[in-house]
C-alpha positions in Angstrom: -9.9 -13.2 12.8 -11.4 -15.5 10.4 -9.0 -16.8 7.7 -8.3 -14.3 5.0 -8.9 -15.7 1.4 -5.5 -15.7 -0.7 -5.3 -13.3 -3.5 -3.0 -12.5 -6.4 -2.3 -8.9 -8.0 -0.4 -8.3 -11.4 2.6 -6.4 -10.0 5.2 -4.3 -12.2 8.6 -6.0 -12.7 10.5 -6.1 -9.6 7.7 -5.7 -6.8 7.0 -9.0 -4.9 4.3 -9.6 -2.0 5.8 -9.9 1.6 4.2 -10.8 4.4 4.7 -8.4 8.0 6.5 -11.4 10.1 10.1 -11.2 11.4 11.3 -13.7 8.7 10.3 -10.8 6.1 11.8 -7.9 8.0 15.0 -9.6 8.7 15.4 -10.5 4.9 14.9 -6.9 3.7 17.3 -5.6 6.5 19.8 -8.3 5.2 19.1 -6.8 1.4 19.4 -3.2 2.7 22.7 -3.5 4.2 24.2 -5.6 1.5 23.1 -2.5 -0.8 24.6 0.3 1.5 27.9 -1.9 1.8 28.0 -2.2 -2.1 27.4 1.5 -2.0 30.2 2.3 -0.1 27.2 4.0 2.9 27.3 1.2 5.3 26.9 4.8 7.8 23.0 4.9 6.0 22.2 1.0 7.4 21.2 2.3 10.8 18.8 4.7 9.4 17.6 2.4 7.2 17.1 -0.2 9.8 15.2 2.5 12.0 12.9 2.9 9.3 12.3 -0.2 8.2 11.5 -1.6 11.9 9.1 1.8 12.3 7.4 1.1 9.0 6.8 -2.8 10.2 5.4 -1.9 13.6 3.5 0.5 12.3 2.1 -2.1 9.8 1.6 -4.3 12.3 -0.4 -2.1 14.6 -2.3 -1.3 11.9 -3.6 -4.8 10.7 -1.6 -5.1 7.8 -1.2 -8.4 6.8 1.1 -8.3 3.6 2.5 -5.7 1.2 3.7 -5.1 -1.9 7.0 -3.5 -3.1 9.7 -3.0 -5.0 11.8 -5.2 -3.3 13.8 -7.3 -6.2 16.8 -5.5 -7.3 17.9 -5.3 -11.1 17.5 -3.0 -14.2 13.7 -4.2 -15.1 13.0 -3.5 -11.5 9.9 -0.3 -11.2 11.9 1.4 -8.3 9.5 4.1 -7.0 9.0 4.9 -3.5 5.7 3.2 -3.1 3.9 0.1 -1.4 0.6 -1.4 -1.3 -0.4 -2.5 2.0 -3.3 -5.5 2.7 -5.6 -5.4 5.9 -9.1 -6.4 6.6 -11.9 -3.9 7.1 -14.8 -5.8 9.4 -18.1 -4.3 9.8 -19.4 -4.0 13.8 -20.9 -6.9 15.2 -23.4 -8.3 13.1 -23.5 -5.2 10.7 -22.1 -4.7 6.8 -19.6 -2.3 5.8 -23.2 -0.8 3.9 -22.5 2.6 6.3 -18.9 2.7 5.9 -19.4 2.4 2.0 -22.1 5.5 1.7 -19.7 7.2 4.0 -17.0 6.8 1.8 -18.7 8.0 -1.2 -21.1 11.1 0.2 -18.3 12.3 2.2 -15.1 11.4 0.6 -15.9 11.5 -3.1 -15.1 7.7 -3.5 -15.9 5.9 -6.7 -15.9 2.7 -8.3 -12.4 1.6 -9.5 -12.5 2.1 -13.3 -16.1 1.7 -13.2 -16.1 -1.4 -11.4 -18.5 -1.5 -8.8 -17.2 -4.4 -6.9 -14.1 -2.2 -5.8 -14.5 1.1 -4.7 -11.4 3.7 -4.7 -11.2 6.9 -2.8 -7.5 9.1 -2.5 -6.7 11.3 0.4 -3.6 13.5 0.8 -1.8 14.4 3.9 0.7 17.1 4.3 3.7 16.5 6.4 7.5 17.5 7.4 10.6 14.8 7.2 13.1 16.8 8.5 13.3 20.1 7.5 11.1 19.2 4.0 7.7 19.6 3.5 6.1 16.2 1.8 2.3 15.9 0.6 1.7 11.8 1.3 -0.9 10.2 -0.8 -2.8 7.3 0.0 -5.4 5.4 -2.7 -7.5 3.2 -0.6 -9.3 0.4 -2.4 -12.2 -1.5 -0.7 -13.5 -4.8 -2.2 -15.6 -7.5 -0.4 -14.3 -10.6 0.7 -16.4 -13.5 -1.4 -19.0 -15.0 1.1 -18.4 -12.4 4.3 -21.9 -11.0 3.0 -20.4 -7.6 2.9 -19.3 -7.9 6.5 -15.6 -8.3 5.5 -13.7 -6.6 2.8 -9.7 -6.2 1.7 -8.4 -3.1 2.1 -5.4 -2.2 -0.2 -3.9 0.9 0.6 -1.5 2.5 -1.9 0.9 5.0 -0.6 3.4 7.4 -2.3 4.5 10.9 -1.7 5.6 13.7 -3.8 7.3 17.9 -2.7 4.9 20.7 -3.1 6.7 21.7 -6.2 5.2 18.7 -8.2 1.5 19.2 -8.7 -1.2 16.7 -7.7 -2.2 16.4 -11.1 1.4 16.2 -13.0 1.6 13.7 -15.5 4.5 12.1 -13.2 1.8 11.7 -10.3 -1.2 10.6 -12.4 1.2 8.2 -13.9 1.7 6.6 -10.3 -2.1 6.8 -9.6 -2.9 4.7 -13.0 0.0 2.2 -12.3 -1.8 1.4 -8.9 -5.5 1.5 -10.3 -3.9 -1.2 -12.9 -2.4 -3.4 -10.1 -5.3 -3.7 -8.1 -7.9 -4.0 -11.2 -6.2 -7.3 -11.7 -6.9 -8.8 -8.2 -8.0 -12.4 -8.1 -9.2 -14.5 -5.7 -7.7 -17.7 -5.4 
């Protein structure tokens, strides 16, 4: 696979970019273990460890090469249970991503991000069960062409967050999360 050009995003306080390599997983596990010990909840570490390992395996399987999440402890950290995953979308050999873009617009209601036609934005919802609870997972997908790739490859940023059914999809809190992600992705700068 061709090299992915480096890029930057402006992130909320306490958020950072991480790889999906073993070193990143080990660092997150060590931080989680420390927090569990400080909270006198060592028994939770096994559960957290399993969740982190599963999340990393899922990201790797999905071609994610980086993720952005609230991982710096502190009072200034915007600690919301969400992340932004980065991967590459490629067209079929010799093809552009134009058909995908048309499908996202026509069938899924994709629109330009904040009026900027360089980045396409589409939101999806999926209702799932977590134990005995119902959770509605939101994925906001942002697609922007990679410079020099002639519309054959695009950076895909997927912001994920969840809500319970008692919180309306258009509530102020959910709209604030959407706006946060839109604002972060709108700051994308290629290096």
